[in-house]
C-alpha positions, 0 to 999 in steps of 0.5 A: 587425337589418341592411340588406343591399344589393348595392353596387359594391365600393369602388374598382370591381370585382365587385358584392358583398353589403354589410351596412349598420349605423347604427353600426360599432364597431371592437374587442371589448375593454373599450371596444367591449363597453361601447359595444355595451351602451350602444347596446342600452340607450340607442339600442335602435332603432340597428342596429350591429355590432362588428368584432374582429380577434382570434378572441375578445373581450377586447382587451388581456386576450386579447393578453397571455398572459405570466406573472401578467398582471393589471390595474394599475387597480382593477376597481371603476373599471376595471370597467363602472359598470353591472356590479358587480365582486365580486372582488379590486381587482387582477385577473388577465386570466382573471378580467377576461375572465370578467367581460367574458364575463358582460356579453356573455352577460347582454346578448345582445351576442354576436350583434352581434360578428364575430370574426376581422375585420381592418379594412383600409380605411375610406372616407368619402363625402360623396355617400353620407353614410356610411362603407364599411369593408373587412375581411379575414376569417380567414387565407384573405384573404376580404374583406367590406364593410360600410357604416355611418352612424357609426364608433366606434373602440374599438380602443385605442391600441397595436398588438396584433400586436407590442410595442416593442423597441429595437434594441440593438447585438449582439442577434443575438449573444445565444445565449439567447432574447429575448422581448417580453411581448406575444408570449409564446411558449407553449413558453418554459421558464424554470424554473431559468433566469437571466432578465433583464427590461429595463424597470420599468413595470407589465409588469415589476412583474407579470412578475418576482414571477410568474416569481421562484418558478420561476427561478434568478434574475431581474433587473430592468434599468432605465435609470431608476426608476419610481414604485410603490405597494404595497398590499393587494389588498383593499378595506376598504370593500367588505369592510365593506359585504359583511359588512353584506349590502349589495347588490352594486350599492350596494357597487360604486357606493360603492366606486367613489366612494370610490376616485375621491375618494381618487385625486382627492386624490392626483392633486391633491397630486401637482401641489400637493405633489409632494415630499410625495407622492414621500416617501410613495411612497418610504417605502412601498417602503423598508419592504418592502425589505431594510435598507440597500437602495439605494432612492435609486438604484433606486426614486427617479425624477427626474420628479414623481409621476404624470408617468408612470403609477404602477404598483400592486404588490398585496401588495408582491409585487415587493419580496418577491421582492427581499427573498427574494434571488430578484430583483434590480434594476440601474439602468444603461444598455445598451452592447451585447448579448453572447453571454451577456447584456448589457454595461452602460455601467458595464462590468458584464455581466449574464448570462442564459438569457432576456431579456425586453424589457418595453419598452412598446408601439407606438402604434396610430393609428386601428387602423392602418386606411387612412382616406380622406375623399372620395378624400383619404388622412387625415393624422390629425396634421393634425386638431384634437381635439374634447374628445379624442374627435372630430376636425376634418374627420372626419365621423361618427367618434369614438375612445375614448382613456381616462385615464392617471391614472384607469381607462380604462373611466371615459372609455369609459363617458363617451364612450358616453353622449356617442355615444348623446346625439349620435346621438339629437340628430342624429335630432331635428335630422333630420341624418345627418352631424356634423363637428367644425369650427373656428368663426371665433373658434377659427381663431387659437387656439394648437395644442398636442401631443395630450398636454402632455409636462410633464403626462404623458410615457410613452415610447410617446406621446413616440415617436408624438406626431407621428402624433396630432392637435393640441389647442387651448388652449380648450374644446372643443378641449382634451384634459385627461385629467382625469376629475374635470373631464370627468365634469361637462363631457362630459355637459353639452357643448353640442351646438349651440355651433357646433363640431359642424357638422351636415348 
């Protein structure tokens, strides 16, 4: 249900129809679809709309179409807590999209989602006590205006329109094709070709085994090694429970708890006994590589385990490609691109027909939307985060930013519970505005970067840290990125401790 009203277009101009909702969700990816579900279940009296810039739901799984695209988190925890996952733990994009589609269909969420709506501006008015959102619809430039009491940012953390590609010398000289995985061309024919993949993260680890059977040869060029964790793409506990005809809902919950217990122990060990965890990870890789392979050079990172995300390699397929001779690894630094490929600083030239720059994301801060608060442009970097989800001086807005060492969706579910609890609490208080605000005792606390670089330091965050809010050195101004503490802290958060100002 929506409230329609004729209001003056923000900034002046002709009158136009404006749709009003209690809640506006930005993005129909894993977070937005989950948020829509939780609203229907926990706040059924709230009207809401989901605005999605792409032509369909899915977010990441709709954006990326490169060969082999798959999750690097297990679907028992990346999937929603409320819908059992019944497939293999590591799933391809089409299976994840099918799963999300079932959530939308089974819960009649489709009627709430507007596709092809790219949000341009979000304007908060304290006089009106609401957000005004202007969106461009489709390719014809038509604009539509929405107002909302609460803004729920579920757009993710990277720019979907383009990936991050460093500008190396000589790129214009290369006679082949240069492709970023995020913008994979439909007409790219790599059969029988020599392919060079720059990068060694989860994307490279997915692309290489997927392309290896068809190419002449594929090379992974990395500046420095990454940690990988090979294992069977199966879950023994789930298989056992299904043999016993245990209901899928029980299986889903039991397997989730087992996985999260094991992950907690590994993360804890990576801090307390990093050398031991490193040794086990390297041992698992060495067993899958040819005898005499230079593991130390190509697969032993300089940082401790979990300082960057560890990529899971299902069934060791990346290493199988190396062992077969169809794939190889080069660890070196690029000097320049040449007509035939890439010249390394060591003097070696790697020739290729196609170069794939699996070099990461461009950080997206609040969906690249122009935010204005009472006539002043918002500088997000000048805010301080409340529990890594709300921000000082920004009323009635929450941003879903998931976990690095655990599945993104775990935090999306936690924050959905928080939003619904907060909205019901505001109704009980008879207020319409909530704004995180520093208390007098918080004024002198030390301000720190959004993420501690000693704790977690992927390239896209380091490049964009100056755009992100600060965090404090005490609760509730921390951003711990620790699911195992937040699963207790967020549900128990005191909504009346003075850090959330209501009006």
